[in-house]
C-alpha positions in Angstrom: -3.2 19.8 -54.6 -4.0 22.0 -51.4 -3.8 25.4 -51.2 -2.8 26.0 -47.4 -3.3 23.4 -44.6 -4.6 24.3 -40.9 -3.6 22.5 -38.3 -4.9 21.8 -34.7 -3.4 20.0 -31.9 -6.1 19.0 -29.0 -6.8 21.6 -26.2 -5.4 20.5 -23.4 -7.1 20.3 -20.5 -6.6 23.4 -17.9 -6.3 21.3 -14.8 -2.9 20.9 -14.6 0.1 21.5 -16.3 1.8 19.8 -19.4 3.5 16.4 -19.3 5.3 14.4 -21.7 3.2 12.5 -22.8 1.1 15.4 -23.9 4.1 15.8 -26.1 4.8 12.6 -27.8 1.1 12.0 -27.9 0.4 15.4 -29.6 2.4 18.8 -29.4 6.0 17.4 -30.6 4.4 15.3 -33.9 1.8 18.2 -34.5 5.3 21.2 -34.8 6.9 19.0 -36.6 4.2 18.9 -39.6 3.8 22.8 -39.0 7.3 23.5 -39.7 7.9 20.9 -42.6 5.0 23.1 -44.2 6.7 26.1 -43.4 10.0 24.8 -44.9 8.4 23.5 -47.9 6.8 27.1 -48.3 3.0 26.2 -47.8 0.0 28.8 -45.7 -0.1 27.7 -42.8 -2.5 27.7 -39.9 -1.4 26.7 -36.2 -4.0 26.4 -34.0 -3.7 25.5 -29.9 -5.5 26.8 -27.1 -6.7 25.4 -23.2 -9.7 23.5 -22.8 -11.1 25.3 -19.8 -14.5 24.0 -19.0 -16.4 20.9 -17.6 -16.8 19.8 -14.3 -13.1 18.2 -12.7 -12.1 21.6 -13.2 -14.9 22.6 -11.0 -13.9 19.7 -8.5 -10.3 21.5 -8.0 -11.4 24.6 -8.1 -13.9 23.2 -5.1 -10.3 21.2 -3.5 -8.7 24.5 -3.2 -11.0 26.3 -1.8 -11.3 29.2 -5.3 -13.1 29.6 -8.2 -13.2 28.3 -11.6 -11.7 30.7 -13.4 -8.8 31.0 -10.7 -7.8 27.5 -12.0 -7.4 27.8 -15.3 -6.2 31.4 -15.6 -3.0 29.3 -13.6 -3.0 26.5 -16.0 -3.6 28.0 -19.2 -0.4 30.5 -18.0 1.8 27.8 -16.9 1.0 25.4 -20.4 1.4 28.8 -23.1 4.4 29.0 -21.4 6.1 25.8 -21.0 5.0 25.5 -25.1 6.3 28.5 -26.0 9.8 27.7 -24.5 10.1 24.1 -25.8 9.3 25.2 -29.6 6.3 25.0 -30.2 5.3 27.1 -33.1 1.6 27.7 -32.2 0.1 30.8 -34.0 -2.4 31.7 -31.5 -3.0 29.6 -28.2 -6.2 30.7 -26.9 -8.9 29.6 -25.0 -11.8 28.4 -24.3 -13.7 31.1 -22.0 -12.5 33.9 -24.0 -15.5 35.2 -24.9 -14.9 35.1 -28.9 -15.2 31.1 -28.5 -18.6 32.2 -25.6 -20.1 33.6 -28.9 -18.4 31.1 -31.3 -20.0 28.3 -30.1 -23.3 29.4 -28.6 -23.9 30.4 -32.1 -22.9 27.3 -33.5 -25.4 25.2 -31.4 -27.7 27.3 -32.3 -28.0 26.9 -35.6 -28.4 23.2 -35.2 -30.9 23.7 -33.1 -32.8 26.5 -35.6 -31.8 23.7 -38.5 -33.7 21.2 -36.3 -30.9 18.9 -36.0 -30.8 18.2 -32.3 -33.6 15.7 -30.3 -35.0 16.9 -27.1 -35.0 14.3 -23.9 -36.3 14.0 -20.6 -34.5 11.9 -18.1 -33.7 11.3 -14.5 -30.2 12.5 -13.0 -29.3 12.8 -9.8 -29.5 16.2 -7.5 -28.5 17.1 -4.4 -31.5 18.9 -2.5 -29.2 20.8 0.1 -27.0 22.2 -2.8 -30.2 22.5 -5.1 -28.3 21.5 -7.7 -27.9 18.3 -10.1 -24.8 16.5 -9.4 -22.7 15.4 -12.5 -21.5 12.0 -11.8 -17.7 12.9 -10.5 -19.9 14.9 -7.8 -21.7 11.5 -6.8 -19.1 9.1 -4.3 -20.3 5.7 -3.0 -19.1 2.0 -2.8 -18.2 0.2 -5.6 -20.5 -2.5 -6.6 -17.5 -4.7 -8.3 -14.8 -4.2 -5.5 -16.4 -2.3 -2.6 -14.6 0.4 -2.8 -15.4 3.3 -0.3 -15.0 6.0 -2.6 -16.3 5.0 -6.2 -16.9 8.0 -8.4 -20.4 7.9 -10.5 -19.2 7.5 -13.5 -15.6 5.1 -12.4 -14.0 3.5 -9.6 -10.4 3.9 -9.0 -9.5 1.4 -7.0 -10.3 -1.2 -9.7 -10.8 0.6 -13.0 -14.3 -0.2 -13.5 -17.1 1.9 -15.8 -19.3 2.4 -13.8 -23.1 4.6 -13.6 -24.5 6.4 -11.3 -27.5 4.5 -10.4 -24.8 1.5 -10.0 -23.4 2.9 -6.9 -24.4 1.2 -3.2 -24.8 4.1 -0.4 -24.3 7.4 -3.4 -23.8 10.3 -1.7 -23.3 14.0 -2.9 -19.3 15.1 -2.7 -20.7 18.6 -2.2 -23.3 18.5 1.1 -22.9 14.7 2.0 -26.4 14.1 1.8 -27.8 11.4 -0.2 -29.0 12.3 -4.1 -32.8 12.1 -5.4 -33.4 11.1 -9.4 -35.1 14.4 -10.3 -35.8 14.8 -14.7 -34.0 17.3 -16.2 -34.6 18.2 -20.1 -31.7 17.9 -22.7 -30.8 18.3 -26.0 -29.1 15.5 -27.9 -27.5 15.2 -31.5 -28.9 11.6 -33.0 -25.3 10.5 -33.8 -27.2 7.3 -35.2 -28.6 10.2 -38.2 -24.9 10.2 -39.3 -24.2 6.6 -38.8 -24.3 6.1 -43.0 -22.4 9.2 -43.7 -20.1 8.7 -41.3 -19.1 4.9 -42.6 -18.5 5.7 -46.7 -16.8 9.1 -45.4 -14.4 7.1 -43.0 -14.6 3.3 -44.1 -14.5 3.6 -47.8 -12.9 7.8 -48.1 -10.3 6.7 -45.3 -8.6 3.9 -45.8 -5.2 5.8 -46.1 -5.6 6.5 -42.0 -3.3 5.3 -39.6 -4.5 1.4 -38.9 -5.1 2.5 -34.8 -7.0 5.4 -36.0 -9.3 3.6 -38.6 -9.7 0.6 -36.5 -11.6 2.4 -33.7 -13.6 4.4 -35.7 -14.6 1.5 -37.5 -15.3 -0.5 -33.8 -17.5 3.0 -33.1 -19.8 2.3 -36.2 -19.7 -1.5 -36.2 -21.7 -1.3 -32.7 -24.0 1.2 -33.8 -23.7 5.2 -32.9 -26.3 6.4 -30.4 -27.8 9.9 -29.4 -25.5 12.1 -27.3 -26.1 15.0 -25.2 -25.2 18.3 -26.1 -25.6 19.9 -22.8 -25.7 19.0 -19.2 -26.6 21.0 -16.0 -23.5 22.7 -14.4 -23.3 26.5 -13.5 -19.5 26.1 -15.3 -19.0 26.5 -19.3 -20.8 28.2 -22.3 -24.6 28.6 -21.2 -27.1 27.2 -24.0 -28.8 29.8 -25.6 -32.1 29.4 -24.8 -34.9 30.5 -23.5 -36.0 28.5 -20.1 -32.3 26.9 -20.1 -30.6 28.6 -17.3 -28.7 26.5 -15.2 -27.4 24.4 -18.4 -24.0 24.4 -20.2 -23.1 22.5 -23.3 -21.1 19.3 -22.3 -17.8 20.4 -22.8 -17.1 17.4 -25.8 -19.6 19.5 -28.0 -18.1 22.8 -26.8 -14.0 22.4 -26.8 -13.3 21.5 -30.5 -15.4 24.4 -31.4 -12.5 26.3 -29.8 -10.2 25.2 -33.0 -12.6 27.7 -35.2 -12.9 30.4 -32.4 -9.2 30.2 -32.3 -9.0 31.0 -35.8 -11.9 33.7 -35.8 -9.3 35.1 -33.0 -6.5 34.9 -35.1 -7.9 36.5 -38.5 -11.0 38.0 -37.8 -11.5 39.2 -41.1 -10.0 35.7 -43.2 -10.9 32.3 -41.0 -13.6 31.3 -43.5 -11.1 30.7 -46.0 -9.7 28.1 -43.3 -12.8 26.5 -42.6 -14.7 26.9 -45.4 -12.8 26.5 -48.7 -12.8 22.7 -49.9 -8.6 24.1 -50.7 -7.5 23.9 -47.1 -6.0 20.6 -46.2 -7.7 20.0 -42.0 -5.3 18.1 -39.8 -6.4 17.3 -36.3 -3.3 16.5 -34.0 -4.5 13.9 -31.1 -4.2 10.9 -28.8 -6.1 7.9 -29.0 -8.0 8.6 -26.5 -9.8 11.8 -28.6 -10.8 10.2 -31.7 -13.9 9.3 -31.5 -14.7 13.0 -30.9 -12.2 14.1 -34.0 -13.1 11.3 -36.1 -16.5 10.9 -35.5 -18.7 13.4 -33.0 -16.6 16.7 -34.5 -17.1 15.6 -38.3 -20.7 14.9 -37.3 -21.8 18.0 -35.6 -19.2 20.2 -38.3 -21.6 18.4 -41.6 -24.9 18.7 -39.6 -24.1 22.5 -39.3 -23.8 22.5 -43.4 -21.1 24.9 -44.4 -18.0 23.4 -42.8 -14.8 20.9 -44.6 -14.3 17.9 -42.6 -10.6 16.5 -41.3 -9.0 15.1 -44.6 -6.9 13.7 -41.8 -6.5 12.5 -37.7 -2.9 11.1 -37.2 -3.2 10.1 -33.7 -0.9 8.6 -31.3 -0.8 5.7 -28.9 -0.3 6.5 -25.1 3.3 7.2 -23.2 4.0 5.3 -20.8 7.0 6.4 -18.1 9.2 3.7 -16.8 6.9 0.8 -17.4 3.9 3.1 -15.6 0.9 4.6 -17.2 1.9 8.0 -16.3 -0.7 9.0 -13.7 -1.2 13.1 -12.8 -2.8 12.1 -9.5 -0.3 10.3 -8.0 2.6 12.3 -10.0 4.1 9.9 -12.1 5.0 12.1 -15.0 7.5 13.9 -16.0 6.2 17.8 -16.0 6.8 20.0 -19.2 7.9 23.0 -17.0 9.9 21.1 -14.0 12.1 19.4 -17.2 12.9 23.0 -18.4 14.0 24.7 -15.4 16.0 21.6 -14.3 17.4 20.9 -17.9 17.6 23.8 -19.2 19.1 23.8 -22.8 18.2 20.9 -23.5 15.0 21.6 -25.1 15.6 19.4 -28.4 17.0 16.8 -27.0 13.4 16.2 -25.2 11.9 16.6 -28.5 14.6 14.1 -30.4 13.9 11.3 -27.6 9.7 11.9 -27.0 9.7 11.8 -31.7 12.0 8.3 -31.5 10.1 7.0 -28.7 6.7 8.5 -30.2 4.0 5.9 -29.9 2.7 6.3 -33.4 0.7 3.0 -33.8 1.3 1.9 -30.0 1.9 2.4 -26.6 5.7 3.1 -26.2 7.9 3.9 -22.8 9.8 6.7 -22.2 13.3 6.2 -19.0 15.6 8.1 -18.5 18.5 5.8 -19.2 17.0 5.8 -23.0 16.8 9.4 -22.6 20.9 9.3 -21.6 21.6 6.8 -24.1 20.2 8.5 -27.1 21.3 11.6 -26.3 24.7 10.7 -25.5 25.0 8.1 -28.1 23.7 10.1 -31.4 23.0 13.5 -30.5 26.5 14.0 -29.3 28.4 11.1 -30.7 27.2 11.3 -34.6 25.4 14.5 -35.3 27.1 16.5 -33.2 30.3 14.4 -33.8 30.1 15.1 -37.0 29.6 19.2 -37.4 32.2 19.3 -34.9 35.1 17.4 -36.9 33.9 19.6 -39.7 33.9 22.8 -38.5 37.2 22.5 -36.5 39.0 20.8 -39.2 38.2 23.6 -41.7 39.1 25.9 -38.7 42.2 23.9 -38.6 43.4 23.8 -42.1 41.4 26.9 -43.9 40.8 29.6 -41.7 37.4 28.8 -40.8 36.7 29.4 -44.8 35.0 26.7 -47.2 37.4 25.5 -49.4 37.2 24.5 -52.8 36.1 21.3 -54.9 39.5 20.2 -56.5 37.9 17.0 -58.5 35.6 14.2 -57.0 36.4 10.7 -56.8 33.6 7.9 -57.7 33.3 8.1 -53.5 32.7 11.3 -53.1 30.1 11.3 -56.0 28.0 8.6 -54.3 27.7 10.2 -51.2 26.7 13.9 -52.8 23.9 11.5 -54.8 23.0 10.2 -51.6 22.0 13.6 -50.2 18.5 13.8 -51.9 17.6 10.2 -51.7 17.6 10.5 -47.9 15.4 14.0 -48.9 12.4 11.9 -51.0 12.7 9.2 -48.2 12.1 11.7 -46.1 9.5 14.4 -47.8 6.9 10.4 -48.3 8.0 9.2 -44.5 6.4 13.1 -42.7 4.5 13.7 -45.2 3.2 9.7 -44.3 3.0 11.2 -40.8 5.5 8.7 -39.9 7.1 10.9 -37.9 9.8 8.3 -35.7 10.7 7.3 -39.4 11.5 11.1 -41.0 13.6 11.3 -37.8 15.4 8.3 -39.1 16.3 9.3 -42.2 17.2 13.0 -40.8 19.7 10.9 -38.8 20.8 9.0 -41.4 22.4 11.9 -43.6 24.6 12.7 -40.5 25.3 8.8 -40.0 26.4 9.7 -43.8 29.1 12.6 -43.4 30.4 10.0 -40.2 30.5 7.9 -42.5 32.3 9.9 -45.2 35.0 11.5 -42.8 35.9 8.4 -41.1 36.3 6.9 -44.7 38.6 9.3 -46.5 40.4 10.6 -42.8 41.4 14.3 -43.9 43.7 14.8 -41.2 46.1 11.6 -42.3 46.9 13.3 -46.1 46.7 16.8 -44.7 50.2 17.3 -44.8 50.4 15.2 -48.7 47.2 16.3 -50.6 45.2 19.6 -49.4 43.5 19.4 -52.4 41.5 16.4 -51.5 40.7 17.2 -47.7 39.8 20.8 -49.5 36.8 18.3 -51.6 36.1 16.2 -48.3 35.7 19.3 -46.3 33.9 21.0 -48.4 31.1 18.2 -49.3 30.9 17.6 -45.0 30.7 21.5 -44.8 27.5 20.9 -47.6 26.3 17.8 -45.9 25.8 20.2 -42.3 23.6 23.1 -44.4 21.5 20.2 -45.4 21.3 18.9 -41.8 20.2 22.3 -40.5 17.6 22.2 -43.1 16.3 18.7 -42.6 16.8 18.6 -38.5 14.5 22.2 -38.5 11.4 21.0 -37.4 12.8 17.9 -35.2 16.1 20.5 -33.3 15.0 24.0 -33.6 17.0 25.3 -31.0 20.2 23.0 -32.6 19.9 24.0 -35.8 19.6 27.6 -35.1 22.9 26.9 -34.0 24.0 25.1 -36.3 23.5 28.2 -38.8 24.9 30.3 -36.6 28.5 28.3 -37.0 27.9 28.2 -40.3 27.0 31.7 -41.0 23.7 31.3 -42.9 20.3 32.7 -42.2 16.8 30.9 -42.7 16.7 31.8 -45.6 19.0 29.6 -46.9 17.9 26.5 -45.9 14.2 26.5 -47.6 13.4 23.1 -48.3 13.6 23.5 -51.9 17.4 23.8 -50.8 18.0 20.4 -50.1 20.1 18.2 -51.7 21.9 21.0 -53.1 25.8 21.0 -52.6 26.6 24.3 -53.2 25.0 26.0 -50.0 27.8 27.5 -48.7 29.9 29.3 -51.7 34.1 28.7 -52.1 35.5 31.0 -49.7 32.2 31.7 -46.7 33.4 32.7 -43.6 32.3 29.9 -41.0 32.0 31.0 -37.4 33.9 30.1 -34.5 32.6 26.0 -34.3 31.1 24.7 -30.8 29.5 21.7 -29.4 26.0 21.1 -30.4 25.3 18.7 -27.7 27.2 18.0 -24.6 27.1 14.4 -23.1 24.7 14.0 -19.9 26.1 12.3 -17.4 24.6 9.7 -14.8 24.6 11.9 -12.1 21.9 14.3 -13.8 19.5 11.1 -15.0 20.2 9.6 -11.2 18.1 12.7 -9.9 15.6 12.5 -12.0 15.1 9.4 -11.7 15.1 9.4 -7.6 13.0 12.3 -8.3 10.1 10.0 -10.0 11.0 7.4 -7.1 9.3 9.8 -4.4 6.3 10.7 -6.0 5.5 13.1 -3.7 2.7 15.5 -4.2 3.5 18.4 -4.6 1.1 21.3 -3.3 -1.8 23.2 -4.6 0.7 25.8 -6.3 3.0 23.0 -8.7 1.1 20.4 -10.0 -1.1 18.2 -7.6 -3.7 19.0 -4.3 -3.1 18.0 -1.4 -6.0 15.0 -0.5 -8.4 17.9 1.3 -9.5 17.6 5.1 -13.1 15.8 5.3 -16.5 18.3 6.1 -16.0 18.8 9.9 -18.3 15.7 11.8 -20.1 15.9 15.7 -18.6 14.3 18.2 -21.3 12.7 18.8 -21.2 11.3 14.9 -17.6 9.9 15.2 -18.7 8.0 18.7 -21.4 6.1 16.6 -18.2 4.2 15.2 -16.7 0.6 16.6 -13.3 0.6 15.6 -11.4 -2.7 16.8 -8.2 -4.5 16.9 -8.5 -7.9 15.3 -6.2 -10.8 13.5 -6.7 -12.0 10.3 -7.4 -15.8 10.4 -7.6 -16.5 6.7 -7.6 -15.3 3.4 -7.8 -16.1 -0.2 -8.6 -14.6 -3.1 -12.1 -13.7 -4.9 -12.2 -15.7 -7.7 -12.5 -14.0 -11.8 -11.4 -10.5 -9.2 -7.9 -8.6 -9.2 -8.1 -6.7 -6.3 -10.3 -8.4 -3.7 -9.2 -10.5 -0.9 -11.7 -12.8 1.5 -11.3 -12.4 4.7 -12.3 -14.0 7.9 -10.6 -12.2 10.7 -11.1 -12.6 15.3 -12.4 -9.8 16.3 -12.6 -10.3 20.0 -16.4 -11.1 19.4 -17.1 -13.4 16.6 -15.0 -14.4 13.8 -16.3 -13.2 10.7 -15.9 -12.5 7.0 -14.5 -8.7 5.2 -14.4 -8.5 1.6 -11.4 -5.7 0.9 -10.4 -4.8 -2.7 -6.2 -5.0 -0.9 -4.7 -8.1 -3.4 -3.0 -5.6 -5.4 -1.3 -4.7 -2.2 -0.8 -8.3 0.1 -1.2 -12.1 -1.0 -3.2 -14.1 1.4 -0.2 -15.5 2.7 1.2 -11.9 4.0 -1.6 -10.8 5.7 -2.4 -14.4 8.0 -2.4 -14.0 11.1 -1.2 -10.0 11.1 -3.4 -7.6 13.2 -5.3 -4.5 11.6 -7.9 -2.0 12.2 -11.0 -2.9 11.7 -14.6 -1.0 11.6 -16.9 -3.5 13.0 -20.1 -2.0 13.4 -20.9 -1.5 9.5 -23.4 -2.1 7.5 -23.1 -5.7 5.9 -23.4 -6.1 2.2 -23.0 -8.4 -0.5 -19.3 -7.7 -2.7 -19.9 -11.0 -5.2 -21.8 -12.8 -3.7 -19.6 -12.8 -0.8 -21.4 -11.1 2.7 -18.6 -8.4 4.2 -18.9 -7.9 7.9 -17.0 -4.4 8.3 -14.2 -2.7 7.0 -10.5 -2.5 6.9 -8.7 0.6 8.1 -5.8 1.7 4.8 -3.6 3.7 4.3 -2.8 5.5 1.4 -0.4 7.5 0.3 0.9 10.5 -3.1 1.9 7.1 -4.9 -1.0 5.6 -4.4 0.2 2.7 -2.6 -1.5 1.5 0.5 -0.5 -0.3 3.8 -3.1 -1.6 6.3 -3.2 0.1 9.6 -1.4 -2.4 13.2 -0.7 -1.6 16.3 2.8 -1.2 17.4 3.0 -4.1 19.5 0.6 -7.3 20.0 -3.0 -6.4 21.7 -6.3 -8.7 22.3 -8.4 -9.4 19.5 -11.1 -6.6 20.3 -9.5 -4.0 21.7 -11.6 -1.0 21.1 -9.5 1.9 19.4 -10.8 5.2 20.7 
C-alpha cells in the first residue's frame, strides 16, 4: 500500500493552445484520477507545466519576428488559464524556462556526466555558413525524394508524410539564410540506452504486465528492435545550456530536458519535502500521457532515472491513443481542432459537458472520434435526460410534498432494499474501474447510479400515490435524495462544477462527500432542509451545434494572436532572380497514377515548345481524368530530376489555402500553349 501518489501529466508544448485531443488523451484522465484519490483521503500531488524549449518554438518565434520567450510566455499563460477554467486541479503548473528547472536539469545532466553514464560522439551535421550555426532538421528544406514536394523538412515531408533525414533531401537549403548548408563535425553526448536493454526488458515485460495493452505492446516493439544510444545535447541557442566547459552553443535535447520538468516543478512546489515524492519507494508515480510519448516515459525517462540512481520509477503509464475530430485527424496547422480557450468562451457554463463527453469518448485503447452531434446527443440524452432529470424530479417532488425537507423512511419494501443494496455494488465496480485506469467504464458505472434512481422513480410513481399514501411517498423520496447525495460523491471526479451545484441544492458541504461515505443511505438526515431546486444541465439546441460545425468547416487560419500563423512572406528576391523563371500556360494531354504511390501523378503536358513529362504530388486533389485537358501554369525551366525513376521536367504551380486544400492555377480563358506568364 502506497503512502502517497505523485501524478504527472505530459507537459504541453508551449507553441499553441490546448485542444480537445490533449484533454481527452491526458489532462481529463489525470484530473479524474487525482480527484478520486483526494476523495479517498490519499496524499496526492498533481504536477503540470509547460514544455518551453525546442526547435518548433524557435521556428515560430522567427516567423512572428519575436523572441522564443515571447512565444512561450503567451502560450504558457493561455494554457494555464484554460486548464484552471476547466477545473484541472494541478497542485502546480510551472514551466521549463524557470530558473529552478534550469538548475535541476543541469544538475541531473552533470551527475550522469560525472558518473560516466554518457558516451561522447562526433558526427557530421548540416551547418549554415552565412548564419554561422548548426541547423536542426526543421531548419532545412528541400525536395522530397519520395513525392517531389518542394518544401519538405529535414525530418519529414508534410505532403506525403514520409520520414526523412536531411541527407535525403534533394537540393537542401537553410530556412534561415536560404543558402545551401554544408556538413561539419560536431561533438555531442549520448545516453547509451542499449546498456539499459536488459533492465528495461525485465522491469517492463516481466514486472509490468498489468500495463495497458497499447503501452505494453509499444514498449515491447521498441525493445524487440534493440535500443540505440540517443543524443542528449544538440546545437541550438534556445534551451538549458550544457553545463560543461567548451560546450558553448549546445543545449540539452528537449526530450532529456522536459521530463526533468516533473522533478523541478515538484521542487518548486515543495522545496523542503520534494525528495519524499521522488525518492521514497512508498510513493506511487503515475505518468498520464498520449501514445506519442510512450517511448519517452516508459523507456527513455526510466533509463535516465535508473542511470541517476536516486529516483523511484513510474508504477504505471496509462497512455491514451489519439482523438480525431469529425472523422479527421486533429491538425493544428490547418486549425482543424476545438481549442479549449475558445470552447470556454463560446459555450460558457458547459465545462462539465466537455469533461463528460471527452471521458465518455476517451481513446483509451484505440483512436476515437469527437463529433459535435455526439456532443449534443450525450448532453441532451444523458446529462439532461438521465442525470439531470432524476435529480430535478427528486428535488421538485420533495419541495412540492414536504416543503423541501428530507422526509422520513416509513418502512422498506423488498424493492426498496434491492435498490439500496445496489448502491455499494456500483461503488465497488466503480473503484475497480478507476483504479485500473478504465475511466470510460468508471463514468458509465457512476451514471448507472442515476439510471438506477430514474428507474426507481419511474417504477414507484410517487406522484400517483401522493393523495392516498404519503408514508410511501416519504420513503421513496428519502431514498431518491440519498441517491442524489451519493451521486454528488461518485461523479465529483468527472463533473466537479455540476456536483458543486448539486451539493448546494442538497445543502451539504464537501466534507459530507468523502469517498468512505459512499453507499451510505443516511447522508441526508430526516428534516434536513434542502435549497431551492434548479436544473443541473440544459439542452443544447441545433443552432449552437451548427455554429460550431460551420466554424470547423471554414477552418480559417487565425492570425498570430490566436491559434495559428499566417504563412510568412519569403525572403526578398531581386528582379534579376525573378526574371530567370520561365512560367507558361500548358495543357495536360494525359495523366496517370505513379505505381506504388498515393500522392503522385505522371502528367504529359504540351508546353507549346515540346511535349514533356512532369511528376506532381497532386493525386490527393485530382484524379487523372479530372486534370486531363486542363490548362495549368508550369515552371518549365526547372532543372530535371528523377522521381520514382521518372524524369520530371518542370513543376506545376499550386495554391494552398488555410485548410490545406490545394488547387492548380488556371487562366480565366483559353490561352495558346506556351503563353508566357510575366
